[in-house]
GUDODO-996264 format. One record per residue (C-alpha): residue number from 1; residue in one letter; x, y, z. Coordinates in nm, 2 decimals. Each point is the difference from the previous one (the first is absolute). Example, Ala and Ser with C-alpha at 12.3 -4.5 7.8 and 13.67 -1.06 7.14 Angstrom:
- 1;A;1.23;-0.45;0.78
- 2;S;0.14;0.34;-0.07
This chain:
- 1;M;-1.81;1.59;0.17
- 2;K;0.28;-0.04;-0.25
- 3;D;0.31;-0.18;0.11
- 4;A;0.21;0.31;-0.03
- 5;T;-0.22;0.15;0.28
- 6;L;-0.02;-0.32;0.20
- 7;V;0.38;-0.03;0.04
- 8;T;0.01;0.34;0.16
- 9;I;-0.28;-0.06;0.26
- 10;L;-0.01;-0.37;0.08
- 11;G;0.17;-0.13;0.32
- 12;R;-0.01;0.34;0.19
- 13;D;-0.24;0.17;0.23
- 14;P;0.12;0.35;0.11
- 15;E;-0.30;0.06;0.22
- 16;Q;0.10;-0.30;0.22
- 17;Q;0.37;0.12;0.01
- 18;H;-0.03;0.36;0.12
- 19;G;-0.03;0.12;-0.36
- 20;I;0.34;-0.15;-0.10
- 21;V;-0.01;-0.09;-0.37
- 22;N;0.20;-0.32;0.02
- 23;P;-0.07;-0.29;0.24
- 24;P;0.26;-0.04;0.27
- 25;T;0.26;-0.28;-0.01
- 26;W;-0.11;-0.23;0.28
- 27;R;0.29;-0.22;0.12
- 28;A;-0.10;-0.28;0.24
- 29;S;0.06;-0.36;0.12
- 30;T;-0.20;-0.01;0.32
- 31;V;-0.36;0.13;0.00
- 32;L;-0.16;0.03;0.34
- 33;S;-0.36;-0.08;0.09
- 34;P;-0.19;0.20;0.25
- 35;D;-0.16;-0.30;0.17
- 36;V;-0.02;-0.38;0.01
- 37;E;-0.31;-0.02;-0.22
- 38;S;0.17;0.21;-0.27
- 39;F;0.32;-0.21;0.02
- 40;L;-0.18;-0.33;-0.03
- 41;N;-0.22;0.12;-0.28
- 42;R;0.27;0.17;-0.20
- 43;R;-0.01;-0.11;-0.37
- 44;Y;0.35;-0.08;-0.09
- 45;G;0.09;0.04;-0.36
- 46;E;-0.13;0.35;-0.03
- 47;P;0.23;0.30;-0.01
- 48;G;0.03;0.14;0.35
- 49;S;-0.05;-0.33;0.18
- 50;Y;0.37;-0.08;0.01
- 51;G;0.30;0.13;-0.18
- 52;R;0.05;-0.30;-0.22
- 53;Y;-0.34;0.08;-0.17
- 54;G;0.08;0.36;-0.06
- 55;T;-0.12;0.33;0.15
- 56;P;-0.26;0.27;-0.10
- 57;T;0.26;0.12;-0.26
- 58;T;-0.01;-0.35;-0.16
- 59;A;-0.38;0.00;0.00
- 60;A;0.00;0.34;-0.17
- 61;L;0.21;-0.13;-0.29
- 62;Q;-0.18;-0.33;-0.03
- 63;D;-0.34;0.17;-0.01
- 64;A;0.12;0.23;-0.28
- 65;I;0.15;-0.28;-0.21
- 66;A;-0.31;-0.22;0.03
- 67;R;-0.23;0.28;-0.11
- 68;L;0.22;0.09;-0.30
- 69;E;0.02;-0.36;-0.12
- 70;G;-0.37;-0.07;0.05
- 71;G;0.06;-0.28;0.25
- 72;Y;-0.14;-0.06;0.35
- 73;R;0.30;0.04;0.22
- 74;A;0.38;0.01;-0.03
- 75;I;0.30;-0.12;0.20
- 76;A;0.34;0.17;-0.02
- 77;V;0.32;-0.21;0.06
- 78;G;0.37;0.04;-0.04
- 79;S;0.05;-0.05;-0.37
- 80;G;-0.17;-0.11;-0.32
- 81;K;0.18;-0.34;0.02
- 82;T;-0.13;-0.04;0.36
- 83;A;-0.35;0.08;-0.12
- 84;I;0.02;-0.26;-0.27
- 85;A;0.14;-0.27;0.22
- 86;A;-0.25;0.07;0.29
- 87;V;-0.30;-0.01;-0.23
- 88;L;0.10;-0.33;-0.17
- 89;L;0.07;-0.16;0.34
- 90;A;-0.34;0.12;0.12
- 91;L;-0.18;-0.15;-0.29
- 92;L;0.18;-0.32;-0.07
- 93;R;0.08;-0.32;0.19
- 94;A;0.18;-0.33;-0.07
- 95;G;-0.15;-0.18;-0.30
- 96;D;-0.14;0.32;-0.16
- 97;H;0.09;0.11;-0.36
- 98;L;0.10;0.36;-0.09
- 99;L;-0.03;0.14;-0.35
- 100;V;0.24;0.29;-0.08
- 101;V;0.03;0.21;-0.31
- 102;D;0.33;-0.07;-0.18
- 103;C;0.11;0.37;-0.01
- 104;V;-0.02;0.05;0.37
- 105;Y;0.25;0.19;0.22
- 106;G;0.31;-0.21;0.05
- 107;P;-0.02;-0.03;0.38
- 108;T;-0.36;-0.12;-0.03
- 109;R;0.12;-0.28;-0.23
- 110;R;0.28;-0.09;0.24
- 111;L;-0.24;0.00;0.29
- 112;A;-0.23;-0.24;-0.18
- 113;E;0.26;-0.23;-0.14
- 114;G;0.21;-0.02;0.32
- 115;F;-0.16;0.10;0.33
- 116;L;-0.36;-0.11;-0.07
- 117;R;0.11;-0.33;-0.15
- 118;K;0.16;-0.09;0.34
- 119;F;-0.35;0.02;0.15
- 120;G;-0.15;-0.23;-0.26
- 121;I;-0.15;0.27;-0.22
- 122;E;0.04;-0.06;-0.37
- 123;T;0.02;0.28;-0.25
- 124;T;-0.07;0.01;-0.37
- 125;F;0.08;0.30;-0.22
- 126;F;-0.24;0.09;-0.28
- 127;P;0.04;0.22;-0.32
- 128;P;-0.09;0.37;0.05
- 129;A;-0.22;-0.01;-0.30
- 130;A;-0.20;-0.30;0.12
- 131;G;-0.32;0.20;0.09
- 132;S;-0.29;-0.23;0.05
- 133;G;0.22;-0.28;-0.12
- 134;I;0.14;-0.01;0.35
- 135;A;-0.27;-0.27;0.05
- 136;A;0.25;-0.25;-0.15
- 137;Y;0.24;0.06;0.29
- 138;L;-0.24;-0.02;0.28
- 139;R;-0.02;-0.31;0.22
- 140;P;-0.25;-0.11;0.27
- 141;E;0.26;0.11;0.26
- 142;T;0.07;0.34;-0.15
- 143;R;-0.07;0.26;0.27
- 144;V;0.18;0.32;-0.13
- 145;V;0.06;0.16;-0.33
- 146;F;0.27;0.27;0.02
- 147;L;0.01;0.28;-0.26
- 148;E;0.23;0.30;-0.07
- 149;A;-0.12;0.23;-0.27
- 150;P;0.22;0.11;-0.17
- 151;G;0.28;-0.25;0.08
- 152;S;0.32;0.12;0.16
- 153;L;0.26;-0.02;-0.27
- 154;T;-0.19;-0.07;-0.32
- 155;F;-0.31;0.21;0.07
- 156;E;-0.25;-0.26;-0.14
- 157;M;-0.37;0.07;0.08
- 158;Q;-0.25;-0.26;0.12
- 159;D;-0.38;-0.01;-0.05
- 160;V;-0.07;0.05;0.37
- 161;P;-0.39;-0.02;-0.02
- 162;A;0.01;-0.31;-0.22
- 163;I;0.25;-0.17;0.24
- 164;C;-0.20;0.10;0.30
- 165;E;-0.32;-0.15;-0.14
- 166;V;0.15;-0.33;-0.07
- 167;A;0.19;-0.02;0.32
- 168;H;-0.30;0.09;0.22
- 169;A;-0.21;-0.26;-0.18
- 170;A;0.26;-0.26;0.11
- 171;G;0.00;0.13;0.36
- 172;A;0.34;0.17;-0.02
- 173;V;0.10;0.34;0.14
- 174;V;0.16;0.26;-0.23
- 175;V;0.29;0.20;0.13
- 176;M;0.15;0.28;-0.20
- 177;D;0.32;0.21;0.03
- 178;N;-0.12;0.35;-0.08
- 179;T;0.33;0.18;0.06
- 180;W;0.06;0.12;-0.36
- 181;A;-0.33;0.19;-0.03
- 182;S;-0.05;0.10;0.36
- 183;P;-0.36;0.04;0.14
- 184;L;-0.04;0.30;-0.23
- 185;Y;0.04;-0.16;-0.34
- 186;C;-0.15;-0.35;0.07
- 187;K;-0.29;-0.10;0.22
- 188;P;0.05;-0.38;0.05
- 189;F;-0.32;-0.07;0.19
- 190;A;-0.21;0.15;-0.28
- 191;L;0.17;-0.26;-0.23
- 192;G;-0.09;-0.29;0.23
- 193;V;0.32;-0.04;0.21
- 194;D;-0.03;-0.12;0.36
- 195;V;0.33;0.12;0.14
- 196;S;0.21;0.29;-0.13
- 197;I;0.37;0.03;0.10
- 198;Q;0.23;0.29;-0.07
- 199;A;0.34;0.11;0.10
- 200;A;-0.06;0.34;0.15
- 201;T;0.38;0.02;-0.01
- 202;K;-0.06;0.11;-0.36
- 203;Y;-0.24;0.27;-0.11
- 204;I;-0.19;0.06;0.33
- 205;G;0.33;0.07;0.18
- 206;G;0.13;0.18;-0.31
- 207;H;0.33;0.12;0.16
- 208;S;0.22;-0.32;0.01
- 209;D;0.01;0.01;0.38
- 210;L;-0.27;-0.24;0.10
- 211;M;-0.05;-0.38;0.02
- 212;M;-0.36;-0.11;0.02
- 213;G;-0.26;-0.24;-0.14
- 214;V;-0.38;0.04;0.01
- 215;I;-0.26;-0.27;-0.02
- 216;T;-0.36;0.09;-0.08
- 217;T;-0.28;-0.26;0.01
- 218;T;-0.37;-0.06;-0.04
- 219;R;-0.22;-0.01;0.31
- 220;A;-0.03;-0.38;-0.04
- 221;L;0.37;-0.06;0.02
- 222;F;0.12;0.27;0.24
- 223;E;-0.01;-0.19;0.33
- 224;R;0.17;-0.31;-0.15
- 225;I;0.27;0.21;-0.16
- 226;R;0.05;0.22;0.31
- 227;H;0.04;-0.31;0.22
- 228;G;0.24;-0.16;-0.23
- 229;V;0.21;0.31;-0.07
- 230;F;0.05;0.07;0.37
- 231;E;0.12;-0.36;0.06
- 232;V;0.31;0.07;-0.21
- 233;A;0.03;0.38;-0.03
- 234;T;-0.04;0.32;0.19
- 235;A;-0.16;0.33;-0.09
- 236;A;0.21;0.26;-0.18
- 237;G;0.17;0.24;0.24
- 238;P;-0.18;0.33;0.09
- 239;D;0.28;0.21;-0.15
- 240;E;-0.02;-0.19;-0.33
- 241;C;-0.38;0.05;0.00
- 242;T;0.05;0.37;0.05
- 243;L;0.23;0.01;-0.30
- 244;A;-0.26;-0.20;-0.21
- 245;L;-0.27;0.25;0.10
- 246;R;0.22;0.28;-0.11
- 247;G;0.06;-0.17;-0.33
- 248;L;-0.36;-0.06;-0.05
- 249;R;-0.08;0.37;0.00
- 250;T;0.20;0.06;-0.32
- 251;L;-0.06;-0.34;-0.16
- 252;A;-0.24;0.14;-0.27
- 253;V;0.23;0.27;-0.12
- 254;R;0.31;-0.21;0.01
- 255;L;-0.16;-0.29;-0.19
- 256;E;-0.13;0.23;-0.27
- 257;R;0.36;0.13;-0.05
- 258;H;0.14;-0.35;0.00
- 259;M;-0.25;-0.11;-0.25
- 260;Q;0.04;0.29;-0.24
- 261;S;0.38;-0.01;0.01
- 262;G;0.00;-0.38;-0.03
- 263;L;-0.21;0.00;-0.31
- 264;L;0.21;0.27;-0.15
- 265;L;0.32;-0.20;0.06
- 266;A;-0.16;-0.32;-0.11
- 267;D;-0.10;0.15;-0.33
- 268;W;0.35;0.15;-0.04
- 269;L;0.17;-0.34;0.07
- 270;R;-0.24;-0.18;-0.24
- 271;R;0.16;0.20;-0.28
- 272;R;0.36;-0.06;0.10
- 273;P;0.20;-0.23;-0.23
- 274;E;0.17;-0.15;0.30
- 275;V;-0.33;-0.12;0.14
- 276;R;-0.18;-0.31;-0.13
- 277;R;-0.33;0.07;0.17
- 278;V;-0.16;0.18;0.30
- 279;M;-0.21;-0.19;0.25
- 280;H;-0.27;0.24;0.13
- 281;P;-0.37;-0.09;0.01
- 282;A;-0.11;0.36;-0.05
- 283;L;0.16;0.02;-0.35
- 284;P;-0.26;-0.07;-0.27
- 285;D;0.22;-0.27;-0.17
- 286;D;0.06;-0.19;0.32
- 287;P;-0.16;-0.35;0.01
- 288;G;-0.17;0.08;0.33
- 289;H;-0.12;0.34;-0.09
- 290;G;-0.37;-0.10;-0.04
- 291;L;-0.01;-0.15;0.35
- 292;W;0.18;0.30;0.15
- 293;R;-0.24;0.24;-0.17
- 294;R;-0.30;-0.19;0.13
- 295;D;0.11;-0.06;0.36
- 296;F;0.24;0.28;0.09
- 297;T;-0.04;0.38;0.01
- 298;G;0.37;0.08;-0.03
- 299;A;0.35;-0.12;-0.01
- 300;S;0.30;0.03;0.22
- 301;G;0.36;0.10;-0.08
- 302;L;0.13;-0.36;0.00
- 303;F;0.03;-0.20;-0.33
- 304;G;0.25;-0.21;-0.19
- 305;F;0.18;-0.01;-0.33
- 306;V;0.24;-0.23;-0.18
- 307;L;0.33;0.11;-0.15
- 308;E;0.13;-0.15;-0.32
- 309;P;0.25;-0.28;0.08
- 310;C;0.31;0.16;0.15
- 311;S;0.32;-0.07;0.18
- 312;K;0.06;0.04;0.37
- 313;A;0.24;0.29;-0.09
- 314;Q;-0.28;0.18;-0.19
- 315;L;-0.25;-0.05;0.29
- 316;S;0.26;0.14;0.24
- 317;A;0.07;0.29;-0.22
- 318;F;-0.37;0.08;-0.02
- 319;L;-0.07;-0.02;0.37
- 320;D;0.31;0.08;0.19
- 321;H;0.02;0.37;-0.07
- 322;L;-0.36;0.10;0.00
- 323;E;-0.05;0.31;0.21
- 324;L;-0.37;-0.01;0.09
- 325;F;-0.09;-0.37;-0.02
- 326;G;0.12;-0.20;0.30
- 327;M;0.05;-0.38;0.02
- 328;G;-0.18;-0.14;0.30
- 329;A;-0.28;-0.23;0.11
- 330;S;-0.35;0.13;0.07
- 331;W;-0.17;0.29;-0.18
- 332;G;-0.29;0.24;0.05
- 333;G;0.21;0.27;0.15
- 334;Y;0.06;0.35;-0.14
- 335;E;0.32;-0.11;-0.17
- 336;S;0.05;-0.18;-0.33
- 337;L;0.15;-0.35;-0.01
- 338;L;0.12;-0.23;-0.28
- 339;I;0.13;-0.35;0.04
- 340;P;0.06;-0.31;-0.21
- 341;T;-0.22;-0.30;0.06
- 342;D;-0.01;-0.37;-0.09
- 343;P;-0.35;-0.15;-0.01
- 344;R;0.13;-0.34;-0.10
- 345;P;0.03;-0.16;0.34
- 346;L;-0.33;0.15;0.11
- 347;R;-0.21;-0.17;-0.27
- 348;S;-0.13;-0.35;-0.04
- 349;A;-0.34;-0.01;-0.16
- 350;V;0.11;0.24;-0.28
- 351;P;0.38;-0.01;-0.03
- 352;W;0.17;0.33;-0.08
- 353;T;0.19;-0.05;-0.33
- 354;E;0.01;0.35;-0.15
- 355;P;0.35;0.10;-0.11
- 356;G;0.14;0.32;0.13
- 357;Q;0.06;0.15;0.35
- 358;P;-0.32;0.07;0.20
- 359;M;0.00;0.32;0.21
- 360;R;-0.23;0.14;0.27
- 361;I;-0.04;0.38;0.02
- 362;H;-0.17;0.21;0.26
- 363;V;-0.07;0.36;-0.12
- 364;G;0.02;0.23;0.30
- 365;L;-0.10;0.36;0.05
- 366;E;0.29;0.17;-0.18
- 367;D;-0.06;0.20;-0.31
- 368;P;-0.05;-0.26;-0.29
- 369;E;0.22;0.21;-0.23
- 370;D;0.29;-0.04;0.23
- 371;L;-0.07;-0.37;0.03
- 372;I;0.00;-0.04;-0.38
- 373;R;0.33;0.19;-0.03
- 374;D;0.15;-0.24;0.26
- 375;L;-0.12;-0.30;-0.19
- 376;E;0.12;0.15;-0.33
- 377;A;0.35;0.03;0.14
- 378;G;-0.02;-0.36;0.13
- 379;F;-0.10;-0.13;-0.35
- 380;R;0.29;0.19;-0.16
- 381;R;0.24;-0.19;0.24
- 382;F;-0.19;-0.32;-0.07
- 383;R;0.07;0.04;-0.38
- 384;H;0.36;0.10;0.04
- 385;A;0.07;-0.31;0.22
- 386;A;-0.12;-0.24;-0.27
């Protein structure tokens, strides 16, 4: 079946729930066993064995996500950052080496440079365009290669299959943050990835009212990952899983709208005199367009652009009075967001030296003509403040 159909049917079984369409929200800490044998043979770690590992509501969501991503099984935890930290702690130990793409999500970089370093784990950041050239950065003790395609602020693509081939030949596991594309527009396991992580806070939730991370793995790594994850994290709460299942049902139609509106605004911004360039891999002139077209089936509503060099007063005039674009962390909800960014402290392998003010925009579900009018007014204020 097509993904647009799968998101409506996975993770639910009305025949087992008195015909009710949606799975119930099971809340539990204690789970009773009917006899001694059942209690002694209970398999802890599975949803329904104890509240820390989730309930049948958790299992319904996890099964749906794993099927959509093309992995073996999934684990839902409290946030995307929690998912990243738990996976890396499950896969690494003192003396290991971690390779991370240079355009990675800021909290992932800080986790690697700070927290993991305290445990004797060394991290090297490599250029996003390295491809099979990642071999030059591998060491005998390299255990994990961490990707994020496209990257968080600068939206640089990576050649995921080429990197996976080289990493696997060296005995390393490849982990990929797949939040930008969601399970609908990128299938990480078909590209060779071993572990896929996504912040379900974003597009799967879709309504800016949910915190969740989801980890999907291959069969070979599942038990190792699950054991490590539950040493440091707990399953996502049942109410959050219910919200994520709700969001999943409309994911296909929402993503299509985010993509189409995002491309329309990206093209409009590309022609604005106030904008130096737009960073969006789905645009034909983007440096990563070829990789995006080969490996992805769609684009989300999140991308970046760089304003011409401007003063703080101009930036404030542009952003402070926008009516439809909010300024806030996160993205992936129904509402549009626009924030200034600074990639410079988050780069080391390929320093960010481009002049101008980088911006990150998330195009929501509003009518794109209204969004353009809001930005036009902002650009008028921007010019007048010069």
